[in-house]
Backbone bond lengths (Angstrom), bond angles and torsions (degrees), N, CA, C in turn:
res aa  C-N    CA-C-N  psi(-1)  N-CA   C-N-CA  omega(-1)  CA-C   N-CA-C  phi
1 M - - - 1.479 - - 1.512 109.84 -
2 C 1.255 115.24 136.80 1.506 119.99 -175.97 1.558 110.20 -92.25
3 D 1.246 118.34 -7.42 1.542 120.05 -177.26 1.473 111.72 -111.01
4 Q 1.231 123.45 8.40 1.481 124.68 174.69 1.544 106.27 -112.80
5 L 1.326 116.56 119.91 1.477 126.22 174.91 1.428 115.73 -103.01
6 G 1.304 116.40 138.50 1.473 124.22 174.99 1.472 111.36 -156.42
7 A 1.313 114.35 -169.78 1.464 121.20 179.93 1.526 106.98 -132.94
8 P 1.362 118.56 92.90 1.477 119.43 -178.07 1.535 105.29 -66.08
9 T 1.329 112.70 139.14 1.487 119.40 -174.64 1.492 109.90 -132.97
10 W 1.337 118.17 130.75 1.432 123.72 178.63 1.530 110.72 -72.16
11 S 1.285 117.58 129.76 1.496 121.68 -177.80 1.458 111.93 -53.08
12 R 1.328 118.03 -36.52 1.445 122.45 -179.22 1.530 111.49 -59.35
13 E 1.375 115.78 -40.45 1.441 120.58 178.56 1.505 113.83 -65.16
14 I 1.451 114.81 -36.35 1.406 117.08 177.73 1.521 110.06 -69.16
15 A 1.371 116.99 -37.34 1.505 118.50 -178.66 1.515 107.63 -67.00
16 K 1.324 119.53 -43.94 1.508 121.85 175.64 1.456 112.09 -57.55
17 G 1.325 119.61 -46.65 1.443 123.45 178.30 1.490 112.04 -60.64
18 T 1.342 115.26 -45.16 1.486 120.05 177.74 1.483 113.46 -58.85
19 L 1.339 115.65 -39.36 1.472 118.86 -179.53 1.547 108.48 -68.49
20 R 1.311 119.43 -35.33 1.523 121.54 177.26 1.558 107.11 -65.00
21 V 1.245 119.20 -44.54 1.486 121.25 178.65 1.514 109.56 -57.39
22 L 1.367 113.92 -53.57 1.485 119.46 -175.91 1.595 108.52 -62.07
23 A 1.300 120.12 -39.87 1.429 119.27 176.14 1.448 114.32 -59.94
24 R 1.354 114.97 -38.31 1.518 118.81 179.97 1.539 107.63 -67.82
25 L 1.304 118.43 -46.14 1.420 120.56 178.85 1.543 112.86 -59.59
26 S 1.319 114.61 -41.53 1.510 118.94 176.04 1.500 111.77 -59.94
27 Q 1.320 116.64 -42.09 1.480 117.49 -179.39 1.498 112.89 -64.56
28 E 1.306 116.75 -32.72 1.408 121.32 -175.73 1.507 115.11 -85.68
29 G 1.298 116.94 -5.34 1.503 122.08 174.23 1.481 112.48 92.31
30 G 1.317 114.85 177.52 1.437 124.14 -171.22 1.530 116.31 -61.14
31 Q 1.315 114.48 -30.24 1.485 120.10 -176.70 1.534 108.68 -78.17
32 A 1.276 120.13 -16.91 1.454 120.80 -172.39 1.534 116.07 -61.98
33 V 1.337 114.65 -28.82 1.501 120.46 178.73 1.508 110.07 -60.15
34 S 1.374 119.50 -40.47 1.443 119.95 -177.96 1.506 110.41 -75.48
35 N 1.326 119.21 -15.20 1.470 119.75 177.03 1.516 111.48 -77.34
36 F 1.340 115.98 -19.88 1.436 120.54 -173.95 1.516 111.60 -123.12
37 S 1.349 113.18 46.53 1.509 114.40 178.83 1.542 109.72 -83.47
38 G 1.343 109.70 166.91 1.502 115.28 -179.25 1.503 110.62 108.71
39 K 1.349 115.01 -170.58 1.457 119.86 -173.59 1.542 108.88 -101.63
40 Y 1.368 111.35 137.35 1.446 120.75 175.88 1.476 105.90 -127.38
41 H 1.279 118.99 135.56 1.439 122.40 173.28 1.511 112.07 -100.49
42 M 1.323 118.11 142.16 1.451 121.42 -178.26 1.527 107.16 -134.11
43 T 1.332 113.48 95.88 1.498 119.10 177.76 1.498 110.57 -133.66
44 A 1.293 115.62 167.14 1.519 119.61 175.08 1.506 108.24 -60.31
45 A 1.342 109.93 152.43 1.518 117.48 174.83 1.552 106.15 -75.67
46 G 1.313 114.13 149.86 1.450 120.12 178.57 1.520 114.38 94.41
47 K 1.260 119.79 -179.36 1.461 122.27 174.48 1.545 108.20 -152.43
48 T 1.330 111.37 160.90 1.484 116.89 -175.64 1.568 108.01 -159.86
49 S 1.303 118.53 159.25 1.426 120.48 171.87 1.523 108.79 -89.40
50 W 1.362 117.40 167.24 1.439 119.14 175.17 1.538 111.24 -61.84
51 F 1.331 115.10 -35.85 1.458 121.71 175.76 1.532 111.97 -54.48
52 E 1.363 113.81 -57.48 1.436 122.63 178.64 1.524 114.42 -56.10
53 F 1.398 113.64 -41.67 1.450 121.29 176.94 1.531 111.18 -61.07
54 A 1.329 117.26 -44.88 1.435 121.30 -178.62 1.577 107.90 -62.41
55 E 1.315 114.38 -44.58 1.495 118.74 178.44 1.500 111.48 -58.49
56 A 1.353 117.78 -44.44 1.482 122.25 -179.73 1.507 110.73 -62.51
57 I 1.367 117.24 -42.78 1.455 120.87 177.82 1.486 112.56 -59.80
58 L 1.381 117.41 -46.34 1.387 119.88 177.24 1.470 115.57 -65.08
59 E 1.387 115.69 -31.41 1.467 119.09 177.59 1.555 110.31 -67.91
60 E 1.390 116.19 -43.06 1.427 116.63 179.79 1.573 109.22 -66.46
61 A 1.341 115.63 -38.28 1.505 117.52 -176.07 1.512 107.71 -63.77
62 S 1.319 117.48 -35.09 1.512 122.27 -174.66 1.539 110.45 -70.20
63 R 1.346 118.22 -16.78 1.464 122.40 -178.78 1.531 109.91 -89.31
64 L 1.358 119.66 -10.75 1.375 123.17 -176.89 1.540 112.33 -67.16
65 P 1.303 119.99 135.46 1.447 122.20 172.86 1.565 110.24 -67.18
66 R 1.269 117.38 152.33 1.513 119.54 175.98 1.524 113.24 -67.46
67 G 1.296 115.06 150.98 1.433 118.46 174.67 1.472 117.95 92.10
68 I 1.358 119.42 5.53 1.418 124.15 -178.90 1.599 107.07 -74.86
69 P 1.335 115.88 119.80 1.524 117.58 -171.29 1.565 114.29 -54.74
70 W 1.313 119.25 -42.00 1.462 117.53 -174.78 1.550 109.49 -70.47
71 F 1.326 117.99 -31.51 1.464 122.89 -179.41 1.524 108.50 -74.46
72 E 1.307 118.30 -42.22 1.452 122.29 174.65 1.491 114.71 -59.94
73 T 1.314 114.13 -38.00 1.457 119.18 174.99 1.495 111.32 -66.88
74 A 1.341 117.46 -49.48 1.389 121.94 -178.46 1.567 115.97 -63.61
75 T 1.313 115.50 -28.60 1.493 120.96 178.92 1.501 111.31 -102.34
76 K 1.317 118.70 2.54 1.473 124.80 -176.73 1.535 107.68 54.22
77 G 1.268 120.90 40.31 1.397 126.43 174.81 1.484 115.83 79.43
78 Q 1.319 116.66 -2.10 1.486 119.76 -178.27 1.594 109.55 -88.12
79 P 1.284 117.02 147.52 1.437 120.63 175.40 1.492 110.47 -66.85
80 L 1.325 116.25 155.07 1.393 122.13 175.84 1.551 108.58 -83.46
81 V 1.346 115.13 117.69 1.408 117.48 -178.87 1.472 107.70 -127.24
82 T 1.316 115.35 119.99 1.449 123.53 174.48 1.479 114.49 -131.23
83 R 1.272 116.35 120.16 1.451 117.43 -175.73 1.566 110.11 -83.34
84 R 1.312 114.17 -37.36 1.444 117.47 177.69 1.524 111.26 -168.15
85 V 1.263 117.21 153.43 1.476 124.16 170.13 1.535 108.57 -108.56
86 T 1.217 115.79 125.57 1.446 120.82 -179.13 1.510 115.19 -100.44
87 A 1.324 117.79 121.96 1.489 120.50 176.76 1.497 109.95 -73.46
88 I 1.371 115.53 131.19 1.434 119.17 176.94 1.492 107.96 -132.52
89 P 1.336 118.83 151.06 1.455 121.85 174.22 1.489 109.76 -76.97
90 T 1.301 115.89 162.66 1.508 123.27 -179.36 1.506 110.92 -55.05
91 E 1.310 120.05 -36.95 1.428 122.34 -171.88 1.544 109.11 -69.20
92 E 1.325 116.81 -16.37 1.488 116.93 176.38 1.475 112.84 -92.43
93 Y 1.323 121.37 1.30 1.404 124.88 178.59 1.560 106.45 -136.98
94 P 1.303 115.37 76.87 1.502 119.84 -178.12 1.486 111.92 -68.73
95 T 1.276 114.87 140.96 1.494 119.98 175.78 1.546 104.94 -136.32
96 P 1.383 112.04 159.54 1.483 113.39 -178.93 1.510 115.62 -64.55
97 A 1.365 112.97 -31.83 1.482 116.77 177.22 1.486 112.10 -93.96
98 R 1.355 117.47 134.42 1.447 118.19 176.56 1.529 107.56 -84.30
99 R 1.338 113.16 134.82 1.492 118.27 179.54 1.498 109.93 -112.75
100 P 1.318 115.30 143.74 1.505 117.66 176.74 1.518 112.01 -64.70
101 A 1.275 116.60 146.95 1.477 119.93 178.85 1.544 109.87 -70.79
102 Y 1.329 116.20 -30.95 1.451 117.10 179.39 1.593 108.93 -125.39
103 S 1.311 113.83 106.13 1.520 113.64 -178.56 1.452 110.20 -119.06
104 V 1.430 119.33 33.76 1.470 121.10 174.06 1.504 106.70 -78.75
105 L 1.334 113.78 126.00 1.466 119.21 -178.66 1.531 108.33 -94.66
106 S 1.319 116.90 151.56 1.440 122.90 177.05 1.472 110.88 -83.81
107 N 1.350 121.68 125.22 1.404 125.79 175.39 1.463 114.74 -98.18
108 S 1.364 115.82 11.94 1.471 119.09 -168.42 1.578 112.20 -66.05
109 R 1.377 113.47 -33.02 1.453 115.82 178.70 1.507 111.24 -68.28
110 L 1.302 117.99 -37.06 1.480 122.74 179.13 1.589 107.67 -64.78
111 K 1.315 116.55 -43.29 1.437 121.02 -178.09 1.529 108.53 -65.70
112 Q 1.387 116.14 -44.73 1.462 120.71 -175.53 1.569 111.33 -66.67
113 E 1.300 116.97 -46.05 1.404 119.44 -177.60 1.575 115.70 -79.17
114 F 1.310 117.31 -37.05 1.443 122.91 -175.66 1.527 115.30 -114.86
115 G 1.246 118.02 -4.57 1.488 121.42 -178.33 1.540 108.52 65.02
116 L 1.297 118.90 27.39 1.495 122.10 -175.55 1.506 110.96 -108.63
117 E 1.325 116.68 128.65 1.427 122.36 175.78 1.594 105.36 -139.56
118 L 1.253 116.67 118.14 1.519 118.52 175.73 1.549 111.81 -68.38
119 P 1.348 116.06 153.25 1.441 118.62 175.68 1.515 111.64 -58.13
120 A 1.260 116.12 159.43 1.481 123.74 175.66 1.489 110.93 -62.29
121 W 1.301 122.15 153.34 1.415 123.34 -174.52 1.485 113.66 -64.67
122 P 1.367 122.52 -36.22 1.388 121.12 173.86 1.595 115.14 -57.63
123 S 1.330 115.64 -40.16 1.431 121.58 178.84 1.525 108.82 -65.12
124 Q 1.291 114.94 -42.95 1.521 117.48 179.85 1.551 111.28 -64.72
125 L 1.305 116.67 -37.87 1.517 119.26 179.05 1.514 108.39 -67.28
126 Q 1.295 118.10 -41.69 1.454 120.37 179.95 1.518 110.02 -64.99
127 A 1.340 119.55 -39.96 1.471 120.93 179.23 1.495 109.54 -68.20
128 L 1.312 119.52 -37.26 1.456 122.25 176.83 1.504 111.38 -57.54
129 F 1.362 114.65 -49.35 1.503 117.19 -179.31 1.477 111.42 -67.59
130 A 1.374 116.76 -35.75 1.436 120.42 -177.53 1.548 111.21 -64.80
131 E 1.302 114.09 -31.59 1.473 117.44 178.62 1.503 113.31 -82.46
132 G 1.270 117.22 -7.92 1.437 123.83 170.54 1.584 114.32 76.60
133 R 1.299 115.49 36.96 1.493 117.54 173.28 1.498 107.58 -149.30
134 I 1.297 114.41 153.89 1.462 122.24 -178.12 1.557 109.31 -98.54
135 I 1.281 115.75 -37.79 1.497 120.07 -177.47 1.480 109.54 -120.25
136 D 1.296 116.25 124.86 1.473 124.58 178.99 1.510 108.98 -79.54
């Protein structure tokens, strides 16, 4: 969908960021947790639509050399062939659950309190493909 914006985030980056937060809390002692109460969002920097995200995935996949085992398994040995990706509005792709058009979360509190900012979603996507796996 071209009208829903979010920040796709690799679970590995969330895990790494969470470890950094926990390490900081551990260093500050038992009372530190109460000093940092409330909600903190942890998502990739930047924003994109589902349409742009699909295009970016296909672009990364097109750069892969042939013969990579995980890709061969995922595609059953067939080449990736995409003629075009069509951007559609949400109303043309109905789902049982209603999704907000803008679901980009603010990570400013996480950055302010812990100095933590996750890499931008395109960087995460590139790293994921570079490591040669789709699911961590």
